[in-house]
C-alpha positions in Angstrom: 25.9 -12.7 35.6 26.2 -14.1 32.5 24.4 -17.3 31.5 21.5 -16.5 34.7 17.5 -15.8 33.5 16.7 -12.7 34.1 13.1 -11.6 33.5 11.6 -9.6 30.9 9.3 -6.9 32.2 6.4 -6.9 30.1 4.5 -4.0 28.1 1.2 -3.5 29.0 -0.2 -2.7 25.7 -2.0 1.2 24.7 -5.4 1.5 26.3 -6.4 3.4 23.1 -7.5 1.9 19.9 -5.9 4.4 18.1 -2.2 3.8 19.5 -3.2 -0.1 18.9 -3.8 0.4 15.1 -1.3 -1.6 13.0 -2.5 -1.0 9.7 -5.0 -1.8 7.4 -4.7 -5.7 5.6 -2.8 -6.7 2.3 -5.1 -6.8 -0.3 -7.3 -4.0 1.4 -9.0 -1.6 -0.6 -8.0 1.8 -0.3 -8.5 5.5 -1.4 -4.9 7.4 -0.9 -6.5 10.9 0.6 -3.1 12.7 -1.3 -4.0 12.6 -4.6 -7.8 10.4 -4.4 -6.6 6.9 -6.1 -7.6 4.3 -5.1 -5.0 0.8 -5.0 -4.4 -2.3 -2.9 -2.3 -2.3 -0.3 0.6 -4.2 -0.8 2.9 -3.3 2.2 2.6 -1.3 5.4 5.9 -0.9 7.2 4.8 1.2 10.1 4.8 4.5 8.3 3.9 4.6 4.9 1.7 2.1 2.8 3.3 0.6 -0.5 0.1 0.5 -3.1 -0.5 -0.8 -6.2 -3.4 -0.8 -8.6 -2.4 -2.0 -13.0 -4.7 0.8 -14.5 -2.6 4.1 -14.0 1.2 5.8 -13.9 2.6 5.0 -11.9 1.2 1.3 -11.1 2.8 1.3 -7.1 3.0 4.3 -5.5 3.8 5.0 -1.4 1.6 7.0 0.8 1.5 8.4 4.1 -0.3 5.9 6.9 -2.3 8.9 8.1 -3.6 9.9 4.5 -5.3 6.2 3.3 -8.5 5.2 4.6 -10.8 2.1 2.9 -12.5 2.8 -0.3 -16.2 3.1 0.2 -19.1 0.2 -1.2 -20.2 2.9 -3.5 -16.4 3.5 -4.7 -15.9 0.0 -5.0 -19.0 -0.8 -7.2 -17.4 2.2 -10.2 -14.9 -0.5 -10.5 -17.2 -3.2 -10.8 -16.0 -4.6 -7.1 -18.9 -6.2 -4.6 -19.2 -4.7 -1.4 -17.1 -5.3 2.2 -17.7 -7.9 3.6 -17.4 -7.1 7.4 -15.6 -10.7 8.7 
């Protein structure tokens, strides 16, 4: 039966929003809750984020997905950044 088109079974998306979560986008300003450092998300592999900040040692580090949250507007202001836009 090679060469036959076999219909693929479509998987329904999860109904729980937490199961649909794909992570913060690259460029998001986030806080690593394990150490309190603020960084910019540069990558997410589904399990951990790669974060980067020009000040600090080391300038790049990883954080588990459950240990990252968006920076608050107060944290952004402390860095001289404007409030977060909601698009």
